[in-house]
N, CA, C and O atoms as CSV, one atom per row, in Angstrom:
chain,resi,resn,atom,element,x,y,z
A,1,MET,N,N,0.898,-1.002,0.266
A,1,MET,CA,C,0.048,-0.024,-0.126
A,1,MET,C,C,0.797,1.271,-0.286
A,1,MET,O,O,1.670,1.396,0.573
A,2,ASP,N,N,0.713,2.251,-1.119
A,2,ASP,CA,C,1.549,3.436,-1.114
A,2,ASP,C,C,0.984,4.540,0.232
A,2,ASP,O,O,1.722,5.469,0.558
A,3,GLY,N,N,-0.034,4.382,0.769
A,3,GLY,CA,C,-0.108,5.335,1.989
A,3,GLY,C,C,-1.493,6.565,1.503
A,3,GLY,O,O,-2.105,7.408,2.160
A,4,SER,N,N,-1.571,6.039,-0.263
A,4,SER,CA,C,-2.716,7.207,-0.541
A,4,SER,C,C,-3.996,6.662,0.281
A,4,SER,O,O,-4.824,7.494,0.651
A,5,ASN,N,N,-4.124,5.755,0.479
A,5,ASN,CA,C,-5.444,5.399,0.668
A,5,ASN,C,C,-5.577,5.575,3.036
A,5,ASN,O,O,-6.368,5.161,3.883
A,6,ALA,N,N,-4.379,6.346,3.053
A,6,ALA,CA,C,-4.600,6.300,4.654
A,6,ALA,C,C,-5.670,7.239,4.928
A,6,ALA,O,O,-6.182,8.006,4.112
A,7,VAL,N,N,-6.030,7.076,6.453
A,7,VAL,CA,C,-7.194,7.529,6.845
A,7,VAL,C,C,-6.788,7.975,8.607
A,7,VAL,O,O,-6.605,6.975,9.301
A,8,ASP,N,N,-6.674,9.025,9.182
A,8,ASP,CA,C,-6.803,9.049,10.346
A,8,ASP,C,C,-7.943,8.640,11.216
A,8,ASP,O,O,-9.070,9.113,11.068
A,9,VAL,N,N,-7.619,7.694,12.189
A,9,VAL,CA,C,-9.073,7.377,13.279
A,9,VAL,C,C,-8.853,7.880,14.564
A,9,VAL,O,O,-7.762,8.295,14.954
A,10,PRO,N,N,-9.653,7.853,15.080
A,10,PRO,CA,C,-9.193,8.459,16.912
A,10,PRO,C,C,-8.181,7.488,17.424
A,10,PRO,O,O,-7.522,6.705,16.739
A,11,VAL,N,N,-8.153,7.606,18.420
A,11,VAL,CA,C,-7.103,6.570,19.214
A,11,VAL,C,C,-8.029,5.974,19.823
A,11,VAL,O,O,-7.669,4.799,19.743
A,12,GLU,N,N,-9.252,5.995,20.536
A,12,GLU,CA,C,-10.382,5.027,20.466
A,12,GLU,C,C,-10.503,3.794,19.645
A,12,GLU,O,O,-10.276,2.615,19.917
A,13,LEU,N,N,-10.983,4.471,18.409
A,13,LEU,CA,C,-11.156,3.635,17.547
A,13,LEU,C,C,-10.277,2.636,16.966
A,13,LEU,O,O,-10.613,1.494,16.652
A,14,GLY,N,N,-8.654,3.365,16.797
A,14,GLY,CA,C,-7.970,2.287,16.988
A,14,GLY,C,C,-7.510,1.294,17.413
A,14,GLY,O,O,-6.700,0.504,16.929
A,15,HIS,N,N,-8.065,1.322,18.405
A,15,HIS,CA,C,-7.562,0.641,19.847
A,15,HIS,C,C,-8.530,-0.586,19.409
A,15,HIS,O,O,-8.183,-1.689,18.988
A,16,LEU,N,N,-9.754,-0.119,19.610
A,16,LEU,CA,C,-10.966,-1.023,18.837
A,16,LEU,C,C,-10.523,-1.574,17.776
A,16,LEU,O,O,-10.386,-2.731,18.172
A,17,ILE,N,N,-10.253,-1.568,16.880
A,17,ILE,CA,C,-10.120,-2.154,15.529
A,17,ILE,C,C,-8.514,-3.123,15.673
A,17,ILE,O,O,-8.178,-3.982,14.858
A,18,MET,N,N,-7.636,-2.682,16.997
A,18,MET,CA,C,-6.812,-3.441,17.209
A,18,MET,C,C,-7.099,-4.929,17.476
A,18,MET,O,O,-6.770,-5.961,16.890
A,19,THR,N,N,-7.908,-4.639,18.686
A,19,THR,CA,C,-8.721,-5.703,19.808
A,19,THR,C,C,-9.601,-6.755,18.713
A,19,THR,O,O,-10.033,-7.897,18.874
A,20,MET,N,N,-9.633,-6.114,17.915
A,20,MET,CA,C,-10.924,-6.992,17.256
A,20,MET,C,C,-9.377,-7.664,16.043
A,20,MET,O,O,-9.596,-8.862,15.865
A,21,LEU,N,N,-8.969,-7.532,15.807
A,21,LEU,CA,C,-7.769,-8.040,14.688
A,21,LEU,C,C,-6.911,-9.133,15.532
A,21,LEU,O,O,-6.395,-10.149,15.066
A,22,ASP,N,N,-6.878,-8.704,16.844
A,22,ASP,CA,C,-6.077,-9.380,17.756
A,22,ASP,C,C,-7.255,-10.922,18.112
A,22,ASP,O,O,-6.962,-12.116,18.170
A,23,SER,N,N,-8.273,-10.394,18.246
A,23,SER,CA,C,-9.473,-11.622,18.613
A,23,SER,C,C,-9.466,-11.961,17.638
A,23,SER,O,O,-9.294,-13.159,17.862
A,24,ILE,N,N,-9.537,-11.849,16.256
A,24,ILE,CA,C,-9.780,-12.993,14.820
A,24,ILE,C,C,-8.588,-13.867,14.891
A,24,ILE,O,O,-8.583,-15.092,15.010
A,25,ALA,N,N,-7.478,-12.984,14.793
A,25,ALA,CA,C,-6.120,-13.598,14.716
A,25,ALA,C,C,-6.069,-14.627,15.838
A,25,ALA,O,O,-5.816,-15.791,15.525
A,26,GLU,N,N,-6.255,-14.358,16.941
A,26,GLU,CA,C,-6.117,-15.751,18.047
A,26,GLU,C,C,-6.845,-16.774,17.739
A,26,GLU,O,O,-6.575,-17.828,18.315
A,27,GLY,N,N,-8.237,-16.749,16.514
A,27,GLY,CA,C,-8.845,-17.806,15.938
A,27,GLY,C,C,-9.919,-17.680,16.790
A,27,GLY,O,O,-10.391,-18.772,17.108
A,28,GLY,N,N,-10.614,-16.461,17.397
A,28,GLY,CA,C,-11.684,-16.375,17.579
A,28,GLY,C,C,-12.618,-15.509,16.730
A,28,GLY,O,O,-12.108,-14.900,15.789
A,29,SER,N,N,-14.129,-15.369,16.995
A,29,SER,CA,C,-14.703,-14.862,15.994
A,29,SER,C,C,-15.323,-13.450,16.239
A,29,SER,O,O,-15.332,-13.204,17.445
A,30,LEU,N,N,-15.716,-12.692,15.664
A,30,LEU,CA,C,-16.157,-11.301,16.132
A,30,LEU,C,C,-17.817,-10.871,15.309
A,30,LEU,O,O,-17.974,-11.128,14.115
A,31,THR,N,N,-18.737,-10.329,15.996
A,31,THR,CA,C,-19.916,-10.230,15.815
A,31,THR,C,C,-20.096,-8.265,16.007
A,31,THR,O,O,-19.638,-7.507,16.862
A,32,VAL,N,N,-20.781,-8.061,15.040
A,32,VAL,CA,C,-20.850,-6.524,15.082
A,32,VAL,C,C,-22.294,-6.188,15.200
A,32,VAL,O,O,-23.071,-6.537,14.311
A,33,THR,N,N,-22.689,-5.543,16.226
A,33,THR,CA,C,-23.964,-5.652,16.304
A,33,THR,C,C,-24.268,-4.176,16.423
A,33,THR,O,O,-23.301,-3.467,16.700
A,34,ALA,N,N,-25.319,-3.649,16.279
A,34,ALA,CA,C,-25.962,-1.974,16.706
A,34,ALA,C,C,-26.291,-2.512,17.970
A,34,ALA,O,O,-26.327,-3.718,18.212
A,35,MET,N,N,-26.565,-1.483,18.881
A,35,MET,CA,C,-26.788,-1.566,20.613
A,35,MET,C,C,-27.654,-0.109,20.259
A,35,MET,O,O,-27.273,0.742,19.456
A,36,PRO,N,N,-28.976,-0.055,21.113
A,36,PRO,CA,C,-29.535,1.292,21.643
A,36,PRO,C,C,-28.632,1.622,22.470
A,36,PRO,O,O,-27.582,0.992,22.595
A,37,ALA,N,N,-28.914,2.566,23.078
A,37,ALA,CA,C,-28.370,3.735,23.904
A,37,ALA,C,C,-28.596,3.293,25.031
A,37,ALA,O,O,-27.617,3.215,25.773
A,38,GLU,N,N,-30.242,2.748,25.689
A,38,GLU,CA,C,-30.192,2.023,26.734
A,38,GLU,C,C,-30.670,0.754,26.146
A,38,GLU,O,O,-30.732,0.433,24.959
A,39,LEU,N,N,-31.180,-0.273,27.807
A,39,LEU,CA,C,-31.668,-1.391,27.615
A,39,LEU,C,C,-32.227,-1.694,28.293
A,39,LEU,O,O,-32.046,-1.175,29.395
A,40,THR,N,N,-33.344,-2.773,28.163
A,40,THR,CA,C,-34.177,-3.373,29.223
A,40,THR,C,C,-33.106,-4.136,30.129
A,40,THR,O,O,-31.887,-4.277,30.025
A,41,THR,N,N,-34.109,-4.596,31.118
A,41,THR,CA,C,-33.214,-5.372,32.320
A,41,THR,C,C,-33.060,-6.332,31.653
A,41,THR,O,O,-31.907,-6.728,31.488
A,42,SER,N,N,-34.135,-7.019,31.055
A,42,SER,CA,C,-34.009,-8.088,30.312
A,42,SER,C,C,-32.914,-8.659,29.450
A,42,SER,O,O,-32.521,-9.825,29.476
A,43,LEU,N,N,-32.467,-7.668,28.670
A,43,LEU,CA,C,-31.560,-7.910,27.664
A,43,LEU,C,C,-30.527,-7.686,28.608
A,43,LEU,O,O,-29.792,-8.647,28.833
A,44,ALA,N,N,-30.283,-6.481,29.287
A,44,ALA,CA,C,-28.713,-6.081,29.966
A,44,ALA,C,C,-28.504,-7.373,30.845
A,44,ALA,O,O,-27.378,-7.831,31.041
A,45,ALA,N,N,-29.586,-7.902,31.335
A,45,ALA,CA,C,-29.128,-9.192,32.553
A,45,ALA,C,C,-28.874,-10.345,31.317
A,45,ALA,O,O,-27.947,-11.075,31.669
A,46,HIS,N,N,-29.241,-10.612,30.403
A,46,HIS,CA,C,-28.771,-11.598,29.530
A,46,HIS,C,C,-27.369,-11.338,29.019
A,46,HIS,O,O,-26.661,-12.343,29.074
A,47,LEU,N,N,-26.825,-10.334,28.572
A,47,LEU,CA,C,-25.698,-9.500,27.899
A,47,LEU,C,C,-24.627,-9.628,29.163
A,47,LEU,O,O,-23.452,-9.911,28.930
A,48,LEU,N,N,-25.110,-9.398,30.532
A,48,LEU,CA,C,-24.064,-9.614,31.604
A,48,LEU,C,C,-23.681,-11.309,31.941
A,48,LEU,O,O,-22.558,-11.622,32.337
A,49,GLY,N,N,-24.578,-12.141,31.762
A,49,GLY,CA,C,-24.884,-13.719,31.914
A,49,GLY,C,C,-25.276,-14.042,33.417
A,49,GLY,O,O,-24.683,-14.784,34.200
A,50,ILE,N,N,-26.532,-13.227,33.641
A,50,ILE,CA,C,-27.061,-12.982,35.110
A,50,ILE,C,C,-28.356,-13.028,35.066
A,50,ILE,O,O,-29.022,-12.570,34.138
A,51,SER,N,N,-28.926,-13.733,36.333
A,51,SER,CA,C,-30.506,-13.546,36.068
A,51,SER,C,C,-31.024,-12.160,36.112
A,51,SER,O,O,-30.285,-11.406,36.745
A,52,ARG,N,N,-32.225,-11.541,35.554
A,52,ARG,CA,C,-33.362,-10.602,35.883
A,52,ARG,C,C,-33.102,-9.892,37.191
A,52,ARG,O,O,-32.812,-8.738,37.509
A,53,THR,N,N,-33.411,-11.503,38.089
A,53,THR,CA,C,-33.144,-10.790,39.843
A,53,THR,C,C,-32.124,-10.390,40.443
A,53,THR,O,O,-32.111,-9.584,41.373
A,54,THR,N,N,-31.094,-10.989,39.890
A,54,THR,CA,C,-29.927,-10.715,40.415
A,54,THR,C,C,-29.298,-9.320,39.657
A,54,THR,O,O,-28.223,-8.873,40.058
A,55,LEU,N,N,-29.918,-8.761,38.710
A,55,LEU,CA,C,-29.177,-7.634,38.202
A,55,LEU,C,C,-30.068,-6.761,38.734
A,55,LEU,O,O,-29.847,-5.613,38.351
A,56,MET,N,N,-31.188,-6.887,39.628
A,56,MET,CA,C,-32.451,-5.513,40.095
A,56,MET,C,C,-31.325,-5.718,41.653
A,56,MET,O,O,-31.208,-4.819,42.486
A,57,LYS,N,N,-30.745,-6.817,41.733
A,57,LYS,CA,C,-30.530,-6.406,43.107
A,57,LYS,C,C,-29.089,-6.002,43.029
A,57,LYS,O,O,-28.529,-5.937,44.124
A,58,ARG,N,N,-28.534,-5.781,42.221
A,58,ARG,CA,C,-27.104,-5.129,41.967
A,58,ARG,C,C,-27.756,-3.630,41.582
A,58,ARG,O,O,-27.184,-2.773,42.255
A,59,ILE,N,N,-28.427,-3.254,41.006
A,59,ILE,CA,C,-29.122,-2.039,40.795
A,59,ILE,C,C,-29.744,-1.333,41.880
A,59,ILE,O,O,-29.787,-0.104,41.936
A,60,ASN,N,N,-30.385,-2.366,43.030
A,60,ASN,CA,C,-30.908,-1.229,44.194
A,60,ASN,C,C,-29.730,-1.264,45.292
A,60,ASN,O,O,-29.784,-0.740,46.405
A,61,ARG,N,N,-28.611,-2.019,44.726
A,61,ARG,CA,C,-27.507,-1.512,46.054
A,61,ARG,C,C,-26.410,-0.757,45.215
A,61,ARG,O,O,-25.238,-0.612,45.562
A,62,GLY,N,N,-27.079,-0.226,43.866
A,62,GLY,CA,C,-26.525,1.228,43.326
A,62,GLY,C,C,-24.635,0.602,42.296
A,62,GLY,O,O,-23.654,1.094,41.738
A,63,GLU,N,N,-25.083,-0.394,42.574
A,63,GLU,CA,C,-23.455,-1.300,41.893
A,63,GLU,C,C,-23.789,-0.933,40.549
A,63,GLU,O,O,-22.910,-0.262,40.009
A,64,ILE,N,N,-25.112,-1.249,39.634
A,64,ILE,CA,C,-25.064,-1.194,38.093
A,64,ILE,C,C,-25.847,0.523,38.032
A,64,ILE,O,O,-26.790,0.531,38.823
A,65,PRO,N,N,-25.667,2.025,37.250
A,65,PRO,CA,C,-26.676,2.643,37.409
A,65,PRO,C,C,-27.646,2.461,36.634
A,65,PRO,O,O,-27.289,1.951,35.572
A,66,ALA,N,N,-28.947,2.704,36.730
A,66,ALA,CA,C,-30.345,2.472,36.119
A,66,ALA,C,C,-31.190,3.858,36.510
A,66,ALA,O,O,-31.029,4.349,37.628
A,67,ARG,N,N,-31.958,4.375,35.694
A,67,ARG,CA,C,-33.151,4.957,36.005
A,67,ARG,C,C,-33.989,4.228,35.467
A,67,ARG,O,O,-33.935,3.327,34.630
A,68,LYS,N,N,-35.366,5.079,36.466
A,68,LYS,CA,C,-36.847,4.805,36.171
A,68,LYS,C,C,-37.526,5.420,34.759
A,68,LYS,O,O,-37.556,6.605,34.428
A,69,VAL,N,N,-38.021,4.353,34.082
A,69,VAL,CA,C,-39.200,4.729,33.227
A,69,VAL,C,C,-40.378,4.253,33.692
A,69,VAL,O,O,-40.424,3.048,33.445
A,70,GLY,N,N,-41.436,4.660,34.298
A,70,GLY,CA,C,-42.512,4.905,34.911
A,70,GLY,C,C,-42.015,3.777,35.962
A,70,GLY,O,O,-41.262,3.954,36.920
A,71,THR,N,N,-42.711,2.407,35.481
A,71,THR,CA,C,-42.294,1.325,36.466
A,71,THR,C,C,-41.180,0.614,36.021
A,71,THR,O,O,-40.616,0.062,36.965
A,72,HIS,N,N,-40.755,0.458,35.156
A,72,HIS,CA,C,-39.372,0.116,34.911
A,72,HIS,C,C,-38.282,0.579,34.710
A,72,HIS,O,O,-38.376,1.796,34.545
A,73,HIS,N,N,-37.090,0.155,34.624
A,73,HIS,CA,C,-35.956,0.084,35.150
A,73,HIS,C,C,-34.928,0.433,33.454
A,73,HIS,O,O,-35.004,-0.502,32.658
A,74,ARG,N,N,-34.393,1.194,33.161
A,74,ARG,CA,C,-33.502,1.332,31.974
A,74,ARG,C,C,-32.023,1.386,32.746
A,74,ARG,O,O,-31.721,1.848,33.846
A,75,LEU,N,N,-31.206,0.706,31.692
A,75,LEU,CA,C,-29.674,1.063,31.613
A,75,LEU,C,C,-29.190,1.490,30.441
A,75,LEU,O,O,-29.636,1.082,29.369
A,76,ALA,N,N,-27.952,2.605,30.573
A,76,ALA,CA,C,-27.261,3.112,30.236
A,76,ALA,C,C,-26.344,1.697,29.113
A,76,ALA,O,O,-25.487,1.086,29.752
A,77,THR,N,N,-26.501,1.282,27.747
A,77,THR,CA,C,-25.795,0.605,27.304
A,77,THR,C,C,-24.278,0.373,27.729
A,77,THR,O,O,-23.801,-0.761,27.772
A,78,ALA,N,N,-23.613,1.414,28.014
A,78,ALA,CA,C,-22.374,1.730,27.957
A,78,ALA,C,C,-22.064,1.093,29.591
A,78,ALA,O,O,-21.210,0.231,29.800
A,79,ASP,N,N,-23.019,1.762,30.775
A,79,ASP,CA,C,-22.444,1.133,31.985
A,79,ASP,C,C,-22.614,-0.227,31.973
A,79,ASP,O,O,-22.009,-0.865,32.835
A,80,VAL,N,N,-23.437,-0.926,31.035
A,80,VAL,CA,C,-23.501,-2.443,30.986
A,80,VAL,C,C,-22.236,-3.298,30.478
A,80,VAL,O,O,-21.786,-4.380,30.856
A,81,MET,N,N,-21.905,-2.547,29.643
A,81,MET,CA,C,-20.845,-3.216,28.792
A,81,MET,C,C,-19.516,-3.149,29.653
A,81,MET,O,O,-18.601,-3.961,29.522
A,82,ARG,N,N,-19.511,-1.914,30.697
A,82,ARG,CA,C,-18.229,-1.436,31.781
A,82,ARG,C,C,-18.670,-2.853,32.224
A,82,ARG,O,O,-18.139,-3.799,31.642
A,83,ALA,N,N,-19.525,-3.086,33.128
A,83,ALA,CA,C,-20.224,-4.266,34.117
A,83,ALA,C,C,-19.675,-5.373,33.557
A,83,ALA,O,O,-18.898,-5.949,34.318
A,84,ARG,N,N,-19.810,-5.868,32.489
A,84,ARG,CA,C,-19.705,-6.629,31.543
A,84,ARG,C,C,-18.052,-7.623,31.057
A,84,ARG,O,O,-17.616,-8.749,30.819
A,85,ASP,N,N,-17.638,-6.014,31.173
A,85,ASP,CA,C,-15.647,-5.973,31.136
A,85,ASP,C,C,-15.129,-5.977,32.458
A,85,ASP,O,O,-13.978,-6.400,32.565
A,86,GLU,N,N,-15.646,-5.645,33.377
A,86,GLU,CA,C,-15.405,-5.986,34.720
A,86,GLU,C,C,-15.369,-7.532,35.573
A,86,GLU,O,O,-14.583,-8.000,36.397
A,87,LYS,N,N,-16.381,-7.950,35.056
A,87,LYS,CA,C,-16.980,-9.329,35.409
A,87,LYS,C,C,-15.859,-9.825,34.798
A,87,LYS,O,O,-14.929,-10.051,35.573
A,88,ARG,N,N,-15.626,-10.113,33.395
A,88,ARG,CA,C,-15.048,-10.355,32.271
A,88,ARG,C,C,-13.259,-10.709,33.287
A,88,ARG,O,O,-12.565,-11.710,33.466
A,89,ARG,N,N,-13.183,-9.382,33.666
A,89,ARG,CA,C,-11.709,-9.234,34.067
A,89,ARG,C,C,-11.284,-9.708,35.413
A,89,ARG,O,O,-10.163,-10.067,35.775
A,90,GLN,N,N,-12.524,-9.633,36.159
A,90,GLN,CA,C,-12.333,-10.528,37.246
A,90,GLN,C,C,-12.625,-11.866,37.588
A,90,GLN,O,O,-12.390,-12.324,38.706
A,91,ALA,N,N,-13.137,-12.520,36.647
A,91,ALA,CA,C,-13.327,-14.020,35.843
A,91,ALA,C,C,-11.576,-14.106,35.689
A,91,ALA,O,O,-10.833,-14.350,36.640
A,92,ALA,N,N,-11.285,-13.941,34.790
A,92,ALA,CA,C,-9.437,-13.829,34.249
A,92,ALA,C,C,-8.272,-13.744,35.752
A,92,ALA,O,O,-7.233,-14.377,35.941
A,93,GLU,N,N,-8.936,-12.737,36.610
A,93,GLU,CA,C,-7.703,-12.815,37.630
A,93,GLU,C,C,-8.246,-13.871,38.512
A,93,GLU,O,O,-7.289,-14.271,39.174
A,94,THR,N,N,-9.310,-14.515,38.842
A,94,THR,CA,C,-9.443,-15.682,39.412
A,94,THR,C,C,-8.980,-16.857,38.764
A,94,THR,O,O,-8.235,-17.602,39.400
A,95,PHE,N,N,-9.373,-17.201,37.351
A,95,PHE,CA,C,-8.677,-18.173,37.295
A,95,PHE,C,C,-7.369,-17.829,36.920
A,95,PHE,O,O,-6.992,-18.962,36.620
A,96,ASP,N,N,-6.373,-17.097,36.707
A,96,ASP,CA,C,-5.054,-17.075,37.236
A,96,ASP,C,C,-4.645,-17.306,38.649
A,96,ASP,O,O,-3.899,-18.209,39.030
A,97,ARG,N,N,-5.199,-16.415,39.366
A,97,ARG,CA,C,-4.920,-17.094,40.766
A,97,ARG,C,C,-5.434,-18.554,40.682
A,97,ARG,O,O,-4.688,-19.275,41.345
A,98,VAL,N,N,-6.069,-18.987,40.318
A,98,VAL,CA,C,-6.312,-20.657,40.687
A,98,VAL,C,C,-5.023,-21.372,40.021
A,98,VAL,O,O,-4.146,-21.965,40.650
A,99,ARG,N,N,-5.077,-21.225,38.851
A,99,ARG,CA,C,-3.628,-21.581,38.305
A,99,ARG,C,C,-2.295,-21.699,38.881
A,99,ARG,O,O,-1.432,-22.576,38.859
A,100,GLU,N,N,-2.423,-20.260,39.528
A,100,GLU,CA,C,-0.695,-20.076,40.209
A,100,GLU,C,C,-0.857,-21.048,41.229
A,100,GLU,O,O,0.089,-21.826,41.346
A,101,ALA,N,N,-2.168,-21.252,42.273
A,101,ALA,CA,C,-2.008,-21.562,43.313
A,101,ALA,C,C,-1.884,-23.496,43.013
A,101,ALA,O,O,-1.270,-24.114,43.882
A,102,GLN,N,N,-2.407,-24.230,41.940
A,102,GLN,CA,C,-2.229,-25.331,41.030
A,102,GLN,C,C,-0.637,-25.223,40.983
A,102,GLN,O,O,0.149,-26.106,41.327
A,103,ASP,N,N,-0.327,-23.970,40.491
A,103,ASP,CA,C,1.556,-24.821,39.760
A,103,ASP,C,C,2.057,-24.988,41.244
A,103,ASP,O,O,2.709,-25.954,41.638
A,104,ASP,N,N,1.553,-23.607,42.232
A,104,ASP,CA,C,2.196,-23.869,43.624
A,104,ASP,C,C,2.280,-25.379,44.039
A,104,ASP,O,O,3.217,-26.103,44.374
A,105,ALA,N,N,1.534,-25.484,43.954
A,105,ALA,CA,C,1.143,-26.996,44.889
A,105,ALA,C,C,1.354,-28.356,43.977
A,105,ALA,O,O,1.158,-29.533,44.280
A,106,GLY,N,N,1.841,-27.745,42.716
A,106,GLY,CA,C,2.077,-29.094,41.815
A,106,GLY,C,C,1.487,-30.124,40.997
A,106,GLY,O,O,1.961,-31.058,40.350
A,107,ILE,N,N,-0.138,-29.526,41.286
A,107,ILE,CA,C,-0.840,-29.904,40.973
A,107,ILE,C,C,-0.854,-29.774,39.259
A,107,ILE,O,O,-0.807,-28.644,38.772
A,108,THR,N,N,-0.929,-31.128,38.257
A,108,THR,CA,C,-0.805,-30.498,36.888
A,108,THR,C,C,-2.004,-31.334,35.799
A,108,THR,O,O,-2.331,-32.503,36.007
A,109,ASP,N,N,-2.264,-30.950,35.258
A,109,ASP,CA,C,-3.270,-31.163,34.289
A,109,ASP,C,C,-3.444,-32.592,33.648
A,109,ASP,O,O,-4.318,-32.788,32.803
């Protein structure tokens, strides 16, 4: 490529593109979908991999922000994605700690 097709992109978009390409290069799959700005509790719970009841408990404890629309709650998609990323990060840390404990104990697969 001679650079004539070069395009400047925001840093955040560049990071996103690199993350997607890394995932594909490692054999992962990629799904791109449009998400509304706000989610219902049912969809948010599904994306988080938890029950709606558990999500409501987390909302009531202030762990995940939500707003009321009549008698229903709505969650910002960005907040749900942050919570999902945090859940994944914590799971990875837990896995690493368990793996390290196994290594320390001399346990092999």
